[in-house]
C-alpha positions in Angstrom: 0.1 -0.2 -0.2 2.9 2.1 0.4 4.2 1.8 -2.8 0.6 2.9 -4.1 0.7 6.1 -2.3 4.5 7.0 -2.7 5.6 5.4 -5.7 9.0 4.3 -5.9 11.3 4.8 -9.1 14.1 6.1 -10.7 11.9 8.8 -11.8 10.5 11.8 -9.7 6.8 10.7 -8.2 5.3 13.6 -10.0 5.7 11.7 -13.2 4.2 8.7 -11.8 1.3 10.5 -10.3 0.4 12.0 -13.9 0.7 8.7 -15.7 -1.9 7.2 -13.1 -3.9 10.0 -13.5 -4.1 10.0 -17.3 -4.8 6.2 -17.1 -7.6 6.6 -14.7 -8.9 9.3 -17.0 -8.8 7.2 -19.9 -10.7 4.4 -18.0 -13.4 6.5 -16.6 -14.0 8.0 -20.5 -14.3 4.3 -21.5 -16.8 3.8 -19.2 -18.8 6.9 -19.8 -18.7 5.8 -23.4 -19.9 2.2 -22.8 -23.1 3.8 -20.7 -23.6 6.4 -23.5 -23.5 3.5 -25.9 -26.1 0.9 -23.9 -28.5 3.6 -23.3 -28.4 5.7 -26.7 -28.7 2.0 -28.4 -31.6 0.4 -26.7 -33.7 3.4 -27.0 -35.0 2.0 -30.5 -34.7 3.4 -33.9 -36.9 4.8 -36.3 -38.4 1.4 -36.9 -39.9 1.2 -33.1 -38.0 -2.3 -32.9 -35.9 -1.1 -29.8 -36.6 -0.9 -26.1 -39.2 1.2 -24.9 -38.9 5.1 -24.7 -39.5 6.7 -21.0 -42.8 7.6 -19.8 -43.9 10.8 -21.2 -41.5 10.6 -24.2 -44.4 9.7 -26.7 -45.4 12.6 -28.8 -49.5 12.9 -29.2 -50.9 11.0 -32.1 -51.7 13.5 -34.9 -55.5 14.3 -35.5 -56.8 12.3 -38.5 -59.6 14.4 -40.8 -62.3 12.4 -42.6 -61.9 13.0 -46.3 -64.7 14.0 -48.4 -67.9 12.0 -48.3 -68.6 11.1 -52.1 -72.3 11.9 -53.3 -74.3 9.5 -55.4 -74.5 5.9 -55.7 -71.4 3.8 -54.4 -71.3 1.2 -57.4 -69.1 2.3 -60.2 -70.0 -0.5 -62.4 -73.0 -1.3 -64.4 -74.8 -4.6 -62.9 -74.1 -7.6 -65.2 -76.9 -9.5 -67.0 -78.3 -8.9 -70.5 -76.5 -5.1 -70.2 -73.2 -6.6 -70.1 -70.9 -6.4 -73.3 -70.8 -9.4 -75.0 -67.7 -8.7 -77.0 -65.4 -7.8 -73.8 -66.9 -10.3 -71.3 -67.4 -9.8 -67.6 -66.0 -9.7 -64.6 -66.9 -13.0 -62.2 -67.4 -12.8 -58.4 -63.7 -13.8 -57.8 -62.5 -10.9 -59.9 -61.5 -12.9 -62.9 -62.3 -11.3 -66.1 -63.8 -13.8 -68.5 -63.7 -13.3 -72.7 -67.1 -14.0 -74.1 -65.7 -14.9 -77.2 -63.4 -17.5 -75.6 -66.1 -18.7 -73.4 -68.6 -19.3 -76.0 -65.9 -21.2 -78.1 -64.9 -23.1 -75.1 -68.3 -24.6 -74.3 -69.0 -25.2 -78.3 -66.1 -27.3 -78.1 -66.8 -29.2 -75.0 -70.4 -29.9 -76.3 -69.1 -31.1 -79.8 -66.5 -33.2 -78.1 -69.1 -34.7 -75.8 -71.5 -35.1 -78.5 -68.6 -36.7 -80.5 -67.6 -39.2 -77.5 -71.4 -40.1 -77.2 -71.7 -40.8 -80.6 -68.7 -42.7 -81.0 -69.4 -44.9 -78.0 -73.2 -45.5 -78.9 -72.0 -46.4 -82.6 -68.6 -48.5 -81.6 -70.6 -50.5 -78.6 -73.4 -50.9 -81.4 -71.0 -52.4 -84.1 -68.9 -54.5 -81.7 -72.3 -56.4 -80.1 -73.4 -57.0 -83.7 -70.3 -58.1 -84.7 -69.9 -60.3 -82.0 -73.1 -62.0 -82.4 -72.6 -62.5 -85.8 -69.1 -63.9 -85.6 -70.3 -66.6 -83.2 -73.7 -67.2 -84.7 -75.4 -68.7 -87.6 -78.6 -68.1 -89.5 -81.0 -69.9 -91.5 -82.2 -69.2 -94.8 -85.8 -69.7 -93.4 -85.1 -66.0 -91.5 -84.6 -67.6 -88.1 -81.5 -66.8 -86.3 -79.5 -69.0 -83.7 -76.5 -67.0 -82.6 -73.7 -67.9 -79.8 -71.8 -65.7 -78.0 -69.1 -65.8 -74.9 -68.2 -62.9 -72.7 -66.9 -59.8 -74.0 -64.3 -59.8 -71.6 -63.0 -63.3 -73.1 -63.1 -62.2 -76.8 -59.7 -61.8 -78.3 -58.9 -60.7 -81.6 -58.0 -62.9 -84.5 -54.4 -61.8 -84.6 -54.1 -62.7 -80.6 -50.7 -63.9 -79.6 -52.1 -66.5 -76.9 -51.3 -70.1 -77.2 -54.1 -72.3 -79.1 -55.8 -74.5 -76.1 -54.7 -77.9 -76.3 -56.8 -81.2 -75.0 -54.4 -82.2 -72.5 -55.3 -79.1 -70.4 -58.5 -78.0 -71.5 -61.4 -80.1 -71.3 -65.4 -79.3 -72.5 -68.9 -80.0 -71.2 -72.2 -79.1 -72.3 -75.0 -78.5 -70.2 -78.8 -77.3 -71.4 -80.1 -74.3 -69.7 -83.7 -76.1 -69.2 -84.5 -80.0 -69.8 -87.9 -78.6 -71.5 -88.6 -75.9 -73.4 -92.2 -75.0 -73.9 -93.6 -73.4 -77.0 -91.9 -70.3 -78.1 -89.3 -70.6 -75.7 -85.8 -70.4 -77.1 -83.7 -73.8 -76.2 -80.3 -72.3 -74.7 -77.1 -74.3 -74.4 -73.9 -73.6 -72.7 -70.4 -75.2 -73.7 -67.9 -74.7 -70.6 -64.1 -74.7 -71.5 -61.8 -75.6 -68.3 -58.4 -74.9 -68.2 -56.5 -76.8 -65.4 -53.1 -75.3 -67.0 -50.8 -72.2 -65.9 -50.9 -70.8 -69.0 -54.1 -68.8 -70.5 -55.0 -69.9 -74.0 -57.4 -69.7 -76.7 -60.3 -71.5 -78.3 -62.2 -71.2 -81.6 -65.9 -71.2 -81.0 -66.6 -70.1 -84.4 -69.3 -72.0 -86.5 -67.1 -74.1 -88.5 -64.7 -75.1 -85.4 -67.2 -75.4 -82.4 -70.0 -77.5 -84.6 -73.1 -77.4 -82.7 -75.6 -80.2 -84.0 -79.5 -80.9 -83.0 -81.1 -84.3 -83.9 -84.3 -85.8 -83.0 -84.4 -89.0 -81.2 -84.2 -92.1 -81.0 -84.1 -91.9 -84.6 -81.3 -89.5 -84.7 -82.2 -87.3 -87.7 -80.8 -84.3 -88.5 -82.8 -81.0 -87.7 -80.2 -78.2 -87.3 -76.3 -77.8 -87.5 -74.2 -74.4 -86.9 -72.0 -75.1 -90.2 -75.2 -75.7 -92.3 -75.7 -72.3 -93.4 -73.2 -69.9 -91.4 -74.1 -66.1 -91.5 -70.7 -65.6 -91.0 -67.9 -68.1 -90.6 -65.2 -66.4 -89.2 -63.0 -67.5 -85.9 -64.7 -66.6 -82.9 -61.9 -66.5 -80.2 -62.4 -66.8 -76.6 -59.4 -66.9 -73.8 -59.4 -69.7 -71.5 -57.6 -68.1 -68.1 -55.3 -70.2 -66.6 -56.9 -72.3 -63.9 -60.4 -70.9 -65.2 -63.3 -71.4 -67.1 -65.0 -69.4 -70.1 -68.4 -70.3 -71.0 -69.9 -69.9 -74.9 -73.7 -69.9 -74.8 -75.8 -71.0 -78.1 -79.4 -69.8 -78.5 -81.2 -72.1 -81.1 -84.1 -70.7 -82.8 -85.8 -74.1 -82.6 -86.0 -74.2 -86.8 -84.3 -76.6 -89.1 -81.8 -76.2 -91.2 -79.8 -78.6 -94.2 -76.0 -78.6 -95.0 -75.0 -76.0 -97.9 -78.4 -74.0 -97.0 -80.3 -76.6 -98.7 -84.3 -77.4 -98.3 -85.8 -78.3 -96.3 -85.0 -75.0 -94.0 -86.6 -72.7 -91.9 -89.2 -75.1 -90.5 -90.8 -74.9 -86.7 -89.4 -78.2 -84.9 -91.9 -80.3 -83.9 -92.3 -81.4 -80.2 -90.2 -83.8 -78.8 -87.3 -85.5 -77.9 -83.9 -83.8 -79.1 -80.1 -84.3 -78.6 -77.8 -81.5 -78.5 -74.3 -81.9 -79.5 -71.0 -79.8 -79.8 -67.7 -81.0 -81.2 -64.3 -79.0 -81.6 -61.2 -80.9 -83.3 -59.2 -82.8 -80.7 -61.9 -82.9 -78.2 -64.7 -85.2 -79.4 -68.5 -84.7 -79.0 -70.3 -83.4 -76.1 -73.8 -84.0 -76.0 -77.1 -83.1 -73.6 -80.6 -84.5 -74.3 -83.5 -82.0 -74.0 -87.4 -82.0 -74.9 -89.7 -79.5 -76.9 -92.9 -79.7 -75.2 -96.0 -79.6 -77.0 -98.8 -77.1 -76.3 
């Protein structure tokens, strides 16, 4: 403590006291500057994001003077509807401006496309149905039709790359929808193909490949056959899914036919006992009996 009061050194003590005075003055100045920086920087800038000003430092808010009140109606635009200019379009409720010419053209194009799609779908469906029925059916010269069809989902085009079904993997069975048919009823027969293999294949049920015949029993006289006078002898291919079945349904008109469209033909089959038979190459003949009842 004595050295603080009485500086010790080769120089006079007054020099040491001056140095101490200068040092203390510098430290005090730095402290004052630091305090000033803190107080002035925390007072907030022009954006108002700093600390709050001392109480009473806010200036009173200026008085807001209302503007002139407009006279007349507040609606500056004309009401919509018939008065709207069709050439310039109108403004919708969401603020979007629509062009009358463009909207009309778009609506017309949409209506035309819809009409075209409808017409195309209707025409395509009708044409496809007619073609499908014709491909699998046979028509007698007497005007009564006998037609066969399969499921539309199972039908495949003539150029299909599916392999042809083989008798080793596919078996056939024939059934009649009813045992006896009353006068006016159409006899219906179902030829079912069952695929026990692991590969989907195709079978031709066209009238020249899948030959259906109806004979009268017990004399086994010829009554009708699908290949006697077919209206369309084209192939009628159906796919048989792996481990699945496909059914081909034949509706017989109950009228007679003769080979190569010869007579007699088109006569109503008489009541009695009959045998329906279906035969595909390699699969043998499948048959089922039925009855055409009397009045």
